[in-house]
N, C-alpha and C positions, 0 to 999 in steps of 0.2 A: 951111502948110507947103509950101515949094517944094523939090522934089527936086533934088539936086545930082548933075550928071553925073560919072560916075567909072568905075572898073573893075568895076562890079557890086557894090562893097562899100558905098559910101556912098549912102544912100537918103534922108537928110534932114540938114538944118543946123538945130541947136537952139541957142537962146540961153540963157545963164545968167541967171537972174533971182533977185532977192532974195526969199526966203521967210522972214519973221520975222528971226531972227539968223543964218539959214543962206543957202546959195546952192543953187539947184536948177534942174532943167530941167522944163519942161511938155511932156509927150509928146502930140502931136496925136492925134486920134481914129483917123485912118488908120493910124498907127503902132501904137497900142494894139490895133486890130483885127488887124493883121498879126502881132503878137506873141501875140494870143489872151489878152490881159489886160485887166483893168479896175480901177476904183478899189478899193482894199483888197488887191489881190493882191500877191504878192511877186515881185520881179524880182532876178535874181542878176547881179552884176557879175563878169565873167570876164576874167581876163587872157589875152590871145591874143597871137601873135607881133607883130602890127601895132598893138597898144594894148590896149583894152578892148572888150568886147562885152556887151550885155544878153541874158540868157537867161531864158526862162520857168521853167526847172527847173535845179537844181544839177547840173552835168554829173558831178561825182564821185558823187553819190547815184544818178543814173541809171545810171552804170556798175555800182555796187554792186548795184542792183536787178536788173540784167540778169544778173549772176553769180548772185544768189539764185534768179532764175527758172530759170536752167539747172540748178542743183542740185536745186530742188524738182521739176523735170520728171524728172531722173534718178533721184531717190530717192522718187518718187511713192508706190510701194507701201509702202515702209517708213514714210514720214510718215503714210500712211492708217492703218496698223496702230497706230502710236504714238498717234494721236488717238483711238483707241477707248477 
């Protein structure tokens, strides 16, 4: 994997390869390590203003979980009583 110089956004150039009847990309080990993923993990393709990006987690789910965490913190005493 040869890093591509850019404005801090492009870190690798990947080739498309035939995989059975499909086309895919092989992610180099360094990129997998940077993403914190490995074989069998899920990656999300996210549409961003400049194209697409790969994300380890679903951004919409992460947002929803942050909202849930804030509500659970706010209503901690009520939720504890309901759990009894």
